[in-house]
Structures are given as structure tokens and as C-alpha cells.
Residue, then its C-alpha position, 0 to 999 in steps of 0.5 A: m499499499t502506497q502512502t501520500p506523502h504529507v504536504t504542508t501548507r508551504e510545500g503546497l498550494l495557497t489559496l487566493k486568501e493566502a497568497a495575498e496574505v504572504l505578499r501582503l497584498s489585496t486579494r484584488t491586487v493579486r488578481e490584477y497581478v494574475k490578470r496582467g501575466e505577473i503571477r501564475g496562478r491556476i483555478i482549481g475546482k473553481r477556486w485560484r491556487f498559487r505555487c510558492a515558487d510562483l510567488d517567490a518568482f513574483f517578488e524576485n522578478a519585482p523591480s526594487e522601486w515601484d513608479f508610484a507611492g502607496k496610498n499615505g504617500d510613504g511607499d508603504 
């Protein structure tokens, strides 16, 4: 009998909400990045799923400084 290896959240798939929490973004912003092709994600069972490696790649490929400041004007 073959056992399925235990997969932790970090090694497995993240939901849209979890991906947004990892990146400290809103779910709406994550969806926009997916729409623009900047973050890879898949719809599985009518729900978004993200691989940690894809979130890491998005972070690594993001510019070190954005062209705009945050809502409060200090870039945060």
C-alpha cells in the first residue's frame, strides 16, 4: 500500500487569500497581477490556487522600487 506524502501549506498550494497574505497585498491586487500575467495561478475546482515557487518568482522579478508611492505617500 502506497502512502501519500504529507504536504504542508508551504510546500503545497495556496488559496487566493493565503497568496495575498504572503505578499501582503489585497486579493483584488493579486487577481490583477494574475490577469496581467505577472503572477502564475490556476483555477482548480472553481478556486484560485498558487504555488509558493510562483509567488517567490514574482517577488524576485518585481522591481526594487515601484513607480508610485503607496496610499499614504510614503511608499508603504
